[in-house]
N, CA, C and O of each residue as an XYZ file, in Angstrom:
788
protein
N      52.714    176.959     48.062
C      53.337    178.597     47.595
C      54.880    178.257     47.667
O      55.570    178.604     46.708
N      55.357    177.732     48.521
C      56.552    177.393     49.019
C      56.779    175.949     48.260
O      55.819    175.248     47.939
N      58.478    175.484     47.942
C      58.514    174.023     47.812
C      58.656    173.139     48.898
O      58.579    173.748     49.965
N      58.849    171.831     49.032
C      59.193    171.099     49.765
C      58.112    171.001     51.406
O      56.914    170.960     51.687
N      59.738    171.003     52.303
C      59.595    171.006     53.720
C      58.951    172.432     54.371
O      58.057    172.649     55.189
N      59.877    173.298     53.577
C      58.847    175.076     53.986
C      57.314    175.076     54.098
O      56.608    175.499     55.014
N      56.991    174.514     52.975
C      55.432    174.981     52.819
C      54.804    173.525     53.563
O      53.909    173.670     54.396
N      55.259    172.240     53.263
C      54.997    171.309     55.013
C      54.779    171.911     56.075
O      53.600    172.147     56.340
N      55.864    172.362     57.044
C      55.752    173.264     57.584
C      54.778    174.517     58.251
O      54.290    174.719     59.362
N      54.778    175.150     57.098
C      53.856    175.960     57.583
C      52.199    175.349     57.415
O      51.308    175.772     58.152
N      51.994    174.513     56.557
C      51.295    173.582     56.522
C      50.771    173.352     58.094
O      49.722    173.762     58.590
N      51.687    172.675     58.633
C      51.750    171.765     59.625
C      51.298    173.096     61.171
O      50.496    172.959     62.094
N      51.965    173.928     60.928
C      51.962    175.112     61.911
C      50.187    175.545     61.450
O      49.404    175.852     62.349
N      49.815    175.519     60.239
C      48.501    176.389     60.231
C      47.499    175.490     60.563
O      46.366    175.971     60.558
N      47.619    174.160     60.888
C      46.634    173.388     61.433
C      46.642    172.912     63.454
O      46.245    172.055     64.244
N      47.581    174.512     63.357
C      47.107    174.442     65.203
C      45.748    175.390     65.306
O      45.308    176.016     64.341
N      45.219    175.394     66.485
C      44.782    176.493     66.485
C      44.837    178.047     67.254
O      45.474    178.258     68.286
N      44.201    178.854     66.674
C      44.537    180.456     66.647
C      45.701    180.440     65.684
O      46.236    181.546     65.605
N      46.322    179.373     64.824
C      47.096    180.007     63.791
C      46.719    180.258     62.394
O      46.309    179.304     61.732
N      46.796    181.269     61.936
C      46.347    181.100     60.543
C      47.552    180.949     59.640
O      48.698    180.758     60.049
N      47.201    181.047     58.427
C      48.354    180.833     57.242
C      49.184    182.011     57.381
O      50.060    181.765     56.551
N      49.496    183.202     57.923
C      50.176    184.077     57.910
C      51.082    183.884     59.178
O      52.307    183.904     59.066
N      50.459    183.698     60.385
C      51.459    183.171     61.273
C      51.819    182.034     61.340
O      52.323    181.736     62.422
N      51.756    181.148     60.495
C      52.047    179.749     60.081
C      53.606    180.112     59.251
O      54.695    179.565     59.427
N      53.216    181.300     58.251
C      54.595    181.491     57.876
C      55.622    182.328     58.299
O      56.801    182.405     57.954
N      54.973    182.925     59.088
C      55.788    184.340     60.457
C      56.655    182.906     60.832
O      57.726    182.647     60.283
N      55.919    181.881     62.014
C      56.643    180.874     62.378
C      57.831    180.451     61.630
O      59.005    180.814     61.706
N      57.194    179.533     60.838
C      58.484    178.959     59.919
C      59.711    179.779     59.575
O      60.917    179.597     59.746
N      58.928    180.822     58.985
C      60.678    181.658     58.728
C      61.683    182.527     59.594
O      62.683    183.184     59.306
N      60.869    182.207     61.012
C      61.717    182.558     62.091
C      62.301    181.924     62.335
O      63.481    182.225     62.516
N      61.788    180.465     62.515
C      62.781    179.331     62.706
C      63.926    179.484     61.574
O      65.096    179.763     61.836
N      63.546    179.318     60.609
C      64.337    179.391     59.326
C      65.542    180.274     59.581
O      66.728    179.952     59.518
N      64.950    181.584     59.914
C      66.148    182.721     59.566
C      66.766    182.705     60.761
O      67.860    183.266     60.708
N      66.428    182.196     62.019
C      67.080    182.796     63.268
C      67.911    181.222     63.829
O      67.495    180.201     64.377
N      69.227    181.681     63.367
C      70.241    180.800     63.614
C      70.351    180.152     65.406
O      70.578    179.024     65.844
N      70.102    181.314     66.002
C      69.941    180.718     67.331
C      68.635    180.053     68.031
O      68.416    179.843     69.224
N      67.904    179.814     66.968
C      66.709    179.119     67.266
C      67.096    177.416     67.496
O      67.547    176.729     66.579
N      66.820    176.867     68.944
C      67.030    175.734     69.026
C      65.952    175.031     68.836
O      64.964    175.002     69.570
N      66.132    174.427     67.806
C      64.967    173.291     66.801
C      64.940    171.862     67.483
O      63.972    171.122     67.658
N      66.893    171.590     67.977
C      66.471    170.282     68.532
C      65.622    170.346     70.187
O      64.923    169.400     70.550
N      65.818    171.551     71.030
C      64.815    171.561     71.913
C      63.343    171.989     71.565
O      62.489    171.920     72.450
N      63.057    172.376     70.454
C      61.858    172.265     70.758
C      61.296    170.500     70.194
O      60.459    169.721     70.649
N      61.793    170.467     69.576
C      61.831    168.739     68.783
C      61.323    167.833     70.440
O      60.309    167.173     70.665
N      62.509    168.165     71.361
C      62.608    167.419     72.583
C      61.357    167.503     73.731
O      60.861    166.712     74.534
N      61.130    168.957     73.333
C      59.680    169.431     74.344
C      58.445    169.174     73.835
O      57.516    169.711     74.440
N      58.129    168.390     72.734
C      56.797    168.400     71.968
C      57.184    166.708     72.151
O      56.224    166.023     71.797
N      58.389    165.870     72.629
C      57.960    164.606     72.401
C      57.605    164.332     73.882
O      56.679    163.618     74.267
N      58.440    164.976     74.610
C      58.245    165.019     75.888
C      56.616    164.983     76.488
O      55.948    164.185     77.145
N      56.402    166.295     75.877
C      54.851    166.600     76.070
C      53.612    165.411     75.617
O      52.459    165.306     76.034
N      54.126    164.848     74.919
C      53.490    163.701     74.426
C      53.778    162.407     75.672
O      52.836    161.807     76.189
N      54.787    162.216     75.912
C      55.310    161.109     76.914
C      54.909    161.483     78.140
O      54.342    160.618     78.808
N      55.064    162.593     78.626
C      55.124    162.544     80.094
C      54.248    163.864     80.804
O      54.646    164.653     81.660
N      53.113    163.807     80.223
C      52.085    165.119     80.480
C      50.635    164.495     79.851
O      50.285    164.387     78.676
N      49.909    164.118     81.146
C      48.755    163.316     81.221
C      47.732    164.696     82.044
O      47.902    165.834     82.481
N      46.586    163.637     81.874
C      45.783    164.711     82.807
C      45.541    163.867     84.006
O      45.862    162.691     84.177
N      44.852    164.762     84.886
C      44.966    164.373     86.445
C      43.808    163.458     86.516
O      42.991    163.535     85.599
N      43.561    162.376     87.716
C      43.253    161.700     87.731
C      41.800    161.734     88.483
O      40.771    161.074     88.340
N      42.157    162.728     89.288
C      41.058    163.481     89.926
C      39.952    164.602     88.915
O      38.843    164.372     88.432
N      40.688    165.666     88.878
C      39.932    166.609     88.315
C      40.160    166.770     86.872
O      39.282    167.206     86.128
N      41.377    166.409     86.451
C      41.340    166.120     84.858
C      42.192    167.609     84.275
O      42.054    167.991     83.113
N      42.844    168.152     85.027
C      44.035    169.301     84.599
C      45.024    168.339     84.138
O      45.176    167.146     84.400
N      45.908    169.464     83.095
C      47.270    168.553     83.322
C      47.996    168.549     84.115
O      48.121    169.461     84.933
N      48.799    167.310     84.072
C      49.719    167.129     84.887
C      50.873    166.083     84.576
O      50.681    165.249     83.691
N      52.059    166.109     85.277
C      53.384    165.468     84.838
C      52.801    163.919     85.891
O      53.336    162.836     85.655
N      52.050    163.991     86.644
C      51.922    163.050     87.581
C      50.125    162.398     87.603
O      49.199    162.744     86.869
N      50.126    161.529     88.553
C      48.610    160.875     88.265
C      47.729    162.421     88.867
O      46.853    162.941     88.176
N      47.963    162.736     89.627
C      47.327    163.683     90.085
C      48.205    165.047     90.171
O      49.321    165.089     90.689
N      47.373    166.430     89.443
C      47.964    168.066     89.211
C      48.153    168.415     90.933
O      47.715    167.828     91.922
N      48.834    169.392     90.815
C      49.748    169.793     91.872
C      48.464    170.946     93.108
O      48.509    171.343     94.273
N      47.674    171.039     92.168
C      46.130    171.728     92.767
C      45.519    170.038     93.840
O      45.172    169.779     94.992
N      45.628    169.630     93.102
C      44.516    168.420     94.061
C      45.385    167.784     94.880
O      44.820    167.256     95.839
N      46.785    167.621     94.835
C      47.639    167.463     96.031
C      47.880    168.772     97.240
O      48.388    168.469     98.319
N      47.531    170.022     96.993
C      47.903    170.532     97.467
C      46.815    170.932     98.546
O      45.779    171.546     98.289
N      47.374    170.311    100.296
C      46.262    170.197    101.381
C      45.394    171.440    101.612
O      44.249    171.425    102.062
N      46.294    172.816    101.140
C      45.253    174.043    101.277
C      44.390    174.711    100.999
O      43.934    175.795    101.363
N      44.021    173.434     99.788
C      42.900    174.076     98.536
C      41.667    173.717     99.579
O      41.751    172.737    100.320
N      40.570    174.549     99.575
C      39.084    174.251     99.918
C      38.578    173.247     99.199
O      38.380    173.404     97.995
N      38.328    172.208     99.756
C      37.756    170.743     99.293
C      36.238    170.964     98.896
O      35.801    170.481     97.851
N      35.448    171.702     99.753
C      34.359    172.331     99.608
C      33.561    172.434     98.813
O      32.421    172.028     98.586
N      34.908    173.551     98.030
C      34.283    174.373     96.896
C      34.946    173.653     95.519
O      36.167    173.499     95.495
N      34.235    173.274     94.529
C      34.596    173.151     93.147
C      34.602    173.677     91.982
O      33.917    172.837     91.397
N      34.911    174.581     91.064
C      35.026    175.004     90.310
C      35.198    174.263     88.701
O      36.220    173.922     88.105
N      33.774    174.184     88.307
C      33.673    173.488     86.716
C      33.936    174.198     85.563
O      33.143    174.976     85.032
N      35.120    173.916     85.149
C      35.491    174.356     83.528
C      35.289    173.257     82.763
O      35.148    172.063     83.026
N      35.313    174.304     81.119
C      35.508    173.133     80.423
C      36.781    172.735     79.768
O      36.671    171.735     79.058
N      38.259    173.408     79.847
C      39.583    173.115     79.737
C      40.184    173.410     80.423
O      40.013    174.383     81.158
N      41.374    172.442     80.412
C      42.159    172.564     81.219
C      42.877    173.696     81.059
O      43.912    173.524     81.704
N      42.891    174.858     80.504
C      43.421    176.038     80.016
C      42.660    177.138     80.915
O      43.269    178.043     81.487
N      41.515    176.995     80.968
C      40.779    177.482     81.878
C      41.348    177.524     83.234
O      41.550    178.598     83.800
N      41.718    175.934     83.984
C      42.312    176.449     85.125
C      42.922    177.823     85.796
O      42.679    178.497     86.796
N      44.107    177.879     84.388
C      45.556    178.457     84.951
C      45.022    179.989     84.126
O      45.908    180.839     84.214
N      43.757    180.489     83.352
C      43.341    181.553     83.693
C      42.724    182.035     85.493
O      42.850    183.103     86.092
N      42.103    180.815     85.892
C      41.502    181.669     87.294
C      42.675    181.797     87.906
O      42.895    182.891     88.427
N      43.728    180.721     88.004
C      44.635    180.791     89.196
C      45.016    181.949     89.319
O      45.167    182.616     90.343
N      45.281    182.370     87.576
C      46.140    183.870     87.816
C      44.977    185.027     88.565
O      45.520    185.972     89.138
N      44.130    185.010     88.577
C      43.532    185.705     89.606
C      43.759    185.853     90.754
O      43.773    186.875     91.441
N      43.996    184.548     91.054
C      44.527    184.519     92.815
C      43.101    184.736     93.686
O      43.315    185.223     94.796
N      41.841    184.494     93.421
C      40.556    184.619     93.905
C      40.077    183.800     94.374
O      39.180    183.902     95.211
N      40.711    182.443     93.817
C      39.820    180.655     94.016
C      40.571    180.022     94.618
O      41.746    180.057     94.251
N      40.190    179.179     95.799
C      41.211    178.459     96.388
C      40.544    177.090     96.821
O      40.801    176.495     97.868
N      39.591    176.661     95.790
C      39.317    175.343     96.116
C      39.989    174.839     95.031
O      41.044    175.160     94.483
N      39.008    173.818     94.787
C      39.627    172.836     93.687
C      38.805    172.692     92.279
O      37.715    173.254     92.172
N      39.278    172.030     91.347
C      38.390    172.196     89.650
C      37.759    170.887     89.120
O      37.926    169.728     89.499
N      37.233    171.236     88.451
C      36.811    169.614     87.902
C      36.880    170.277     86.068
O      36.241    171.221     85.604
N      37.555    169.670     85.594
C      37.925    169.936     84.065
C      36.782    168.905     83.135
O      36.909    167.705     82.890
N      35.962    169.581     82.842
C      35.093    168.576     81.933
C      35.391    168.277     80.763
O      34.970    167.189     80.372
N      36.077    168.982     79.959
C      36.847    168.015     78.394
C      35.982    169.015     77.724
O      35.924    168.591     76.570
N      35.236    170.161     77.791
C      34.667    170.320     76.336
C      33.212    170.868     76.827
O      32.725    170.777     77.954
N      32.835    171.274     76.032
C      31.338    171.813     76.659
C      30.367    171.057     75.419
O      30.904    170.575     74.422
N      28.610    171.021     75.666
C      28.117    170.402     74.922
C      27.701    171.313     73.740
O      27.503    172.524     73.841
N      27.579    170.483     72.454
C      27.700    171.262     71.003
C      27.070    170.064     70.446
O      27.620    168.981     70.648
N      25.721    170.137     69.605
C      25.123    169.606     68.855
C      25.846    169.807     67.573
O      26.188    168.885     66.834
N      26.043    170.979     67.372
C      26.213    170.788     66.006
C      27.699    170.457     65.768
O      28.075    170.322     64.604
N      28.686    170.299     66.915
C      29.928    169.875     66.746
C      29.791    168.173     67.520
O      30.859    167.676     67.877
N      28.594    167.414     67.732
C      28.494    166.360     68.048
C      28.979    165.923     69.157
O      29.516    164.828     69.325
N      28.724    167.162     70.326
C      29.476    167.214     71.888
C      28.110    166.786     72.626
O      27.326    167.684     72.932
N      27.885    165.820     72.839
C      26.682    165.458     74.114
C      27.495    165.535     75.487
O      28.703    165.695     75.662
N      26.228    165.336     76.610
C      26.823    165.348     77.890
C      27.415    163.690     77.957
O      28.050    163.502     78.995
N      27.359    162.915     77.385
C      28.273    161.715     77.880
C      29.460    161.863     77.060
O      30.066    160.794     76.987
N      30.035    162.855     76.386
C      31.230    163.135     75.865
C      31.516    163.685     76.948
O      32.655    163.229     77.050
N      31.403    164.225     77.723
C      31.933    165.050     78.876
C      32.569    164.561     79.786
O      32.768    163.353     79.650
N      33.214    165.290     81.193
C      33.388    164.254     82.374
C      32.684    164.523     83.390
O      33.265    164.760     84.448
N      31.594    164.545     83.339
C      30.260    165.068     83.883
C      29.929    163.747     85.161
O      29.788    163.964     86.365
N      29.864    162.333     84.444
C      30.261    161.604     85.047
C      31.038    161.376     86.476
O      30.615    160.726     87.432
N      32.401    162.147     86.364
C      33.322    161.580     87.178
C      33.360    162.730     88.119
O      33.935    162.649     89.205
N      32.413    164.388     87.479
C      31.990    164.960     88.679
C      31.226    164.666     89.346
O      31.465    164.666     90.553
N      29.893    164.261     88.823
C      29.257    163.890     90.008
C      29.699    162.396     90.980
O      29.040    162.079     91.970
N      30.907    161.589     90.495
C      31.478    160.865     91.531
C      31.723    161.483     92.829
O      31.387    161.176     93.973
N      32.638    162.768     92.161
C      33.259    163.645     93.148
C      32.415    164.154     94.011
O      32.944    164.407     95.093
N      31.167    164.427     93.925
C      30.252    165.043     94.595
C      29.517    164.309     95.648
O      28.946    164.890     96.571
N      29.547    162.474     95.437
C      29.097    161.599     95.902
C      29.213    161.798     97.585
O      28.294    161.612     98.383
N      30.430    162.176     97.866
C      30.339    161.701     99.433
C      30.175    163.109    100.503
O      30.434    163.272    101.695
N      29.743    163.800     99.674
C      28.853    164.942    100.529
C      30.157    166.161    101.042
O      29.667    167.126    101.629
N      31.485    166.200    100.905
C      32.471    167.283    101.224
C      32.118    168.355    100.132
O      32.234    169.549    100.409
N      31.774    168.027     99.139
C      31.366    169.171     98.224
C      30.128    170.025     99.108
O      29.211    169.466     99.710
N      30.307    171.234     99.040
C      29.252    172.125     99.201
C      28.615    173.406     98.513
O      27.602    174.091     98.656
N      29.708    173.374     97.710
C      29.249    174.560     96.781
C      30.357    174.204     95.292
O      31.532    173.840     95.236
N      29.424    174.482     94.314
C      29.778    173.781     92.813
C      29.759    174.957     91.989
O      28.601    175.239     91.681
N      31.142    176.238     91.228
C      30.841    177.020     90.747
C      31.021    176.717     89.009
O      31.971    176.231     88.395
N      29.686    177.226     88.526
C      29.790    176.591     87.059
C      30.538    177.914     86.390
O      29.928    178.959     86.165
N      31.832    177.735     86.128
C      32.514    178.651     85.023
C      32.995    178.253     83.721
O      34.145    178.380     83.302
N      31.857    177.690     83.041
C      31.842    177.235     81.516
C      31.963    178.836     80.415
O      31.564    179.814     81.048
N      32.225    179.027     79.597
C      32.384    180.293     78.336
C      30.999    180.865     78.343
O      30.065    180.063     78.382
N      30.725    182.262     78.308
C      29.675    182.927     78.052
C      29.142    183.016     76.454
O      28.897    183.955     75.697
N      29.092    181.560     76.341
C      28.708    181.460     74.918
C      27.536    180.446     74.506
O      26.843    179.977     75.409
N      27.322    180.137     73.338
C      26.050    179.347     73.264
C      26.309    177.700     73.999
O      25.376    177.045     74.463
N      27.751    177.227     73.982
C      27.575    176.242     74.029
C      28.064    175.842     75.300
O      27.802    174.713     75.717
N      29.091    177.049     76.298
C      28.957    177.124     77.786
C      27.781    177.112     78.617
O      27.530    176.582     79.699
N      26.958    178.025     77.614
C      25.384    178.243     78.470
C      24.584    176.821     78.835
O      23.954    176.349     79.782
N      24.964    176.472     77.621
C      23.950    174.976     77.431
C      24.608    174.009     78.361
O      23.923    173.249     79.045
N      25.703    174.011     78.403
C      26.423    172.888     79.528
C      26.293    173.502     81.131
O      26.060    172.732     82.063
N      26.431    174.650     81.292
C      25.878    175.196     82.592
C      24.548    175.233     82.681
O      24.318    175.858     83.717
N      23.415    174.880     82.120
C      21.959    174.691     82.090
C      21.709    173.296     82.516
O      20.918    172.878     83.361
N      22.668    172.569     81.648
C      22.466    171.505     81.964
C      23.180    170.740     83.114
O      22.628    169.729     83.548
N      24.301    171.124     83.612
C      24.683    170.711     85.058
C      23.630    171.516     86.268
O      23.033    170.932     87.172
N      23.614    172.584     86.067
C      22.707    173.285     87.187
C      21.438    172.245     87.305
O      21.085    171.923     88.439
N      20.667    171.652     86.045
C      19.769    171.206     86.410
C      19.807    169.648     87.139
O      18.929    169.141     87.837
N      21.107    169.078     86.739
C      21.278    167.449     86.900
C      21.916    167.589     88.622
O      21.750    166.693     89.449
N      22.820    169.196     88.982
C      22.917    169.211     90.713
C      22.035    169.531     91.351
O      22.035    169.536     92.582
N      20.879    169.942     90.447
C      19.548    170.191     91.579
C      19.322    169.440     92.250
O      19.003    169.756     93.396
N      19.369    168.331     91.931
C      18.787    167.339     92.429
C      19.503    167.170     94.117
O      18.925    166.843     95.153
N      20.924    167.522     93.900
C      22.141    167.115     94.945
C      21.732    168.568     96.027
O      21.458    169.673     95.560
N      21.772    168.241     97.563
C      21.889    169.189     97.964
C      23.063    170.040     98.210
O      23.370    170.197     99.391
N      23.856    170.685     97.207
C      24.848    171.275     96.835
C      24.619    172.918     96.509
O      23.787    173.040     95.610
N      25.098    174.125     96.964
C      24.632    174.742     96.476
C      25.417    175.309     94.862
O      26.642    175.319     94.735
N      24.633    175.670     93.939
C      25.263    175.860     92.544
C      25.199    177.219     92.127
O      24.187    177.835     92.459
N      26.389    178.033     91.227
C      26.074    179.268     90.975
C      27.153    179.255     89.778
O      27.763    178.241     89.437
N      27.271    180.266     89.309
C      27.778    180.864     87.931
C      28.931    181.972     87.966
O      28.832    183.000     88.636
N      29.678    181.756     87.430
C      30.484    182.921     87.486
C      29.701    184.540     87.077
O      28.783    184.314     86.290
N      29.783    185.615     87.301
C      29.185    186.454     86.509
C      29.438    187.077     85.928
O      30.545    187.497     86.262
N      28.889    187.787     84.619
C      29.346    188.056     83.834
C      28.605    189.154     83.648
O      27.549    189.280     84.268
N      29.179    190.408     82.497
C      29.049    191.729     82.081
C      29.636    192.677     81.536
O      30.261    192.440     80.502
N      29.608    193.794     81.983
C      30.605    194.829     81.171
C      32.377    194.865     81.357
O      32.979    195.325     82.327
N      32.820    194.405     80.452
C      34.424    194.427     80.867
C      34.569    195.650     81.298
O      33.802    196.572     81.022
N      35.932    195.758     82.262
C      36.489    197.196     82.607
C      37.062    198.082     81.632
O      37.924    197.576     80.913
N      36.709    199.577     81.402
C      36.849    200.001     80.471
C      35.926    199.580     79.196
O      36.261    199.922     78.061
N      35.460    199.279     79.293
C      34.969    199.179     77.810
C      33.435    200.509     77.916
O      33.083    201.133     78.917
N      32.952    200.551     76.795
C      31.917    201.337     76.943
C      30.407    201.342     76.637
O      30.578    201.539     75.434
N      29.532    201.305     76.714
C      27.931    200.629     76.804
C      27.384    200.359     75.454
O      26.707    199.361     75.205
N      27.743    201.420     74.448
C      27.238    201.626     73.298
C      27.988    200.319     72.295
O      27.601    199.955     71.185
N      29.115    199.803     73.060
C      29.380    198.761     71.998
C      29.297    197.532     72.629
O      30.149    196.675     72.393
N      28.307    197.311     73.466
C      28.015    196.030     74.375
C      26.984    195.195     73.807
O      26.053    195.870     73.368
N      26.888    194.353     73.716
C      25.780    193.662     72.710
C      24.447    193.449     73.837
O      24.556    193.801     75.012
N      23.369    192.910     73.359
C      22.410    192.977     74.544
C      21.956    191.551     75.432
O      21.010    191.351     76.194
N      22.828    190.868     75.072
C      23.271    189.854     76.249
C      24.273    190.598     77.385
O      24.397    190.503     78.606
N      24.728    191.156     76.638
C      25.970    191.343     77.836
C      25.282    192.248     78.831
O      25.015    191.942     79.993
N      25.059    193.254     78.311
C      24.409    194.122     78.796
C      23.005    193.737     79.852
O      22.948    194.177     81.000
N      22.171    193.060     79.390
C      21.162    192.696     79.994
C      21.943    191.644     81.638
O      21.461    191.946     82.729
N      22.826    190.764     81.610
C      23.782    190.272     82.410
C      24.323    191.383     83.427
O      24.402    191.229     84.646
N      24.587    192.229     82.899
C      25.380    192.832     83.657
C      24.235    193.931     84.736
O      24.565    194.519     85.766
N      23.062    193.923     84.161
C      21.742    194.324     84.779
C      21.351    193.413     86.012
O      21.012    193.800     87.131
N      21.493    191.942     85.492
C      21.050    190.942     86.282
C      22.286    190.696     87.526
O      21.994    190.161     88.596
N      23.569    191.130     87.231
C      24.357    191.111     88.410
C      24.995    191.899     89.090
O      25.973    191.695     89.810
N      23.992    193.571     88.689
C      24.652    194.621     89.747
C      24.741    194.711     90.830
O      23.733    194.186     91.303
N      25.383    195.089     91.620
C      25.086    195.259     92.921
C      25.483    196.167     93.917
O      26.458    196.800     93.513
N      25.050    196.584     95.343
C      25.060    197.691     95.802
C      26.446    198.228     95.799
O      27.388    197.459     95.607
N      26.668    199.726     96.036
C      27.708    200.215     96.320
C      27.996    201.144     97.351
O      29.145    201.554     97.509
């Protein structure tokens, strides 16, 4: 649609997850039309990201050191491990300020359609972390979709052999939602997870 570098940049932004053709075009033109936009800083940060950021050797979270800030924090409860699919899930849970344990990032979810099996995830590392008997509870916080459910089911069966409490995050109706718009699975889980008031 556009010539040369403009279209190349639109195409490159369009390859990013969650960025469609229109968003890629808007980002490109924002950079092009905003004189104060610091392109060299963006370029430097992207380069630094590749060079300096790695995954924590313990939990798999993103970090600029061998161990992430959560694994280095002595105030965290080492008896609790929350298992998540991706490093970005750690940030979501941390924003709630409700969880003070440690994390384990799987690096994805079981998805036969995408060719991702248990051996492609950081399950072996999880089992190694659980071997010393320090952990008393594993919270499965995978996404409430088909892949996340398959992963949680696989892990719960695997962890059943250990003497560790295995729990799953509750799921159900969102605050402000209407019953008429809830799907059957969500409504069913809301009934299963009901509590006394």
